[in-house]
N, C-alpha and C positions, 0 to 999 in steps of 0.2 A: 339918470347922472350915471357919469362913466365912473367903472371900476376898476379899483390899483391894483385888484386880485390877481396874479398871473394866472392865463387859461382864462378870465372871466370877462366879460363884455358891459353889463348894466348890474345896479341894483338900485333899487327902491325901499322906501321905510314906510313902513306900514306902523301906522301907530306911531306910539314910541318904545314899542317891545320888540316889535321884529325887524331884521332883516334879510332882505330876500336876496341873492344871488342869482343872475340868468343871466345867459348866451353865454355860449364860448367864440372866442373871436378867432377859432381856427375855421371856424361852418360860417356858410355862405344861412342869408335870412330871404323869405320873399320877398321882404320893404319893410326898413328899419321906420316905425313912422317918427321916431322923434330926428330923425335925420344924418343920428351917427352910424359911422361904421358905412357911408351909403355904398363902397367899393365892393363891400361884399353882397349887394341886394343881386337876385337875378330876375326876378318877373318871371320866373316859371309856374305856370297852372298847374301841370301837372304834377311837380314837386309838390307844388302848397298843399295839393288834396291826397296825396299820400304821406303828409307829414298828420294831417288832421285825420287820417285813417289809421296810422301808426298809434298815434297819441292819444286822441280820444277827445270827449269834449272836455272843460277846463273852466271850472265852476266856483272855487274856492282860493280868494284874495289872499292868501297866504302862502301860496305856494309858484315855487318858479312855471310851473306849467304854465300857470293864468297869466300870469305876464308876460311869458315869451309867446304865449299867442294873440294879448292885446298888443303889443310894442313890435315885433319882431314877424310874424306871418297873419 
């Protein structure tokens, strides 16, 4: 779902209690799996590996990190 808040790209509703904003509209991503903001896709494997090396694994569905990993990277 596209976010209307300035500077953010996506949001997700986790259950009925949590609203999670993730992704900045000023930065690129490996590939947006939802098809939105495809102009920012770079498909650069080295940047993708560097991103994961910096951020580490994401396992908690209640974090922006988890959703950025799933949708953007």
